[in-house]
C-alpha positions as CSV (number, residue, x, y, z in Angstrom):
1,M,-4.6,-1.1,-8.8
2,P,-7.6,-1.0,-6.5
3,H,-7.4,1.3,-3.5
4,D,-4.0,2.7,-4.6
5,T,-3.0,5.3,-2.0
6,D,-0.5,8.1,-2.2
7,Q,1.7,6.2,0.2
8,D,1.6,3.2,-2.1
9,R,2.7,5.4,-5.0
10,L,5.5,6.9,-2.9
11,I,6.8,3.5,-1.9
12,R,6.8,2.2,-5.5
13,T,8.5,5.3,-6.9
14,G,11.1,5.2,-4.1
15,G,11.7,1.5,-4.9
16,R,12.2,2.4,-8.6
17,I,14.7,5.1,-7.6
18,R,16.6,2.6,-5.4
19,A,16.6,0.0,-8.1
20,A,17.9,2.4,-10.7
21,R,20.6,3.6,-8.3
22,G,21.6,0.0,-7.7
23,A,21.6,-0.9,-11.4
24,R,24.1,1.9,-12.0
25,G,26.3,0.9,-9.1
26,L,25.8,4.0,-7.1
27,N,25.5,4.1,-3.4
28,L,23.1,6.5,-1.6
29,H,25.9,9.1,-0.9
30,E,27.0,9.1,-4.5
31,L,23.5,9.7,-5.8
32,A,22.9,12.4,-3.2
33,R,26.1,14.2,-4.4
34,L,25.2,13.8,-8.1
35,S,21.6,15.1,-7.6
36,G,22.4,17.8,-5.1
37,I,19.9,16.3,-2.6
38,S,20.9,15.4,0.9
39,T,21.5,11.8,1.8
40,S,18.9,11.8,4.5
41,A,16.2,13.3,2.2
42,L,17.1,10.8,-0.5
43,S,16.9,7.9,1.9
44,L,13.4,9.1,3.0
45,I,12.3,9.3,-0.6
46,E,13.6,5.8,-1.5
47,T,11.7,4.3,1.4
48,G,8.5,6.2,0.6
49,Q,8.5,8.2,3.8
50,R,8.9,11.6,2.0
51,D,6.9,13.1,-0.8
52,L,9.0,14.6,-3.5
53,R,8.5,17.6,-5.6
54,L,8.7,17.5,-9.4
55,T,12.0,19.4,-9.4
56,T,13.5,16.9,-7.0
57,L,12.3,14.0,-9.1
58,C,13.9,15.6,-12.2
59,R,17.2,16.1,-10.4
60,I,17.3,12.4,-9.3
61,A,16.3,11.3,-12.8
62,A,19.1,13.4,-14.4
63,A,21.6,12.0,-12.0
64,L,20.5,8.5,-12.8
65,R,20.4,9.3,-16.5
66,V,16.8,8.2,-16.9
67,S,13.6,10.1,-17.6
68,A,11.4,11.2,-14.7
69,G,8.6,9.2,-16.3
70,D,10.6,6.0,-16.0
71,L,10.8,6.6,-12.2
72,L,7.1,7.3,-11.9
73,E,5.6,4.6,-14.0
74,E,5.6,0.9,-13.6
75,R,6.6,-1.0,-16.7
76,E,4.1,-3.3,-18.3
77,D,6.4,-6.2,-17.9
78,G,6.3,-5.6,-14.1
79,A,10.0,-4.9,-13.8
80,S,11.0,-2.3,-11.3
81,Q,14.0,-0.9,-13.1
82,P,13.6,2.0,-15.6
83,A,13.6,0.9,-19.2
84,A,15.9,3.6,-20.6
85,V,19.5,3.8,-19.4
86,R,21.7,6.5,-20.9
87,P,25.2,5.3,-21.7
88,G,28.3,6.7,-20.0
89,G,30.1,6.5,-16.7
90,Y,30.1,8.8,-13.6
91,D,32.8,11.1,-12.7
92,L,32.7,11.5,-8.9
93,G,36.2,13.0,-8.8
94,D,34.9,16.4,-7.8
95,Y,33.0,14.9,-4.9
96,T,35.7,12.9,-3.1
């Protein structure tokens, strides 16, 4: 991609996080609880307004049951959702 800026990368990565969250039927508050990241910070990450550390990315990926690489890289087919989805449901009982 010509003239790809850091901001462009943050926006695309945030969009992939949002898409993965939606594909798993999680709202922002649920992903925040599962990842241990505040809702406001997660919202800023999803909109590309906040840079994220590797540790934060790994926590989000673990909560979404995808690899961190899936959230960082665009797939060759142009799809925005991560390719690998780990099976299993979510138990939010401890968070309600």
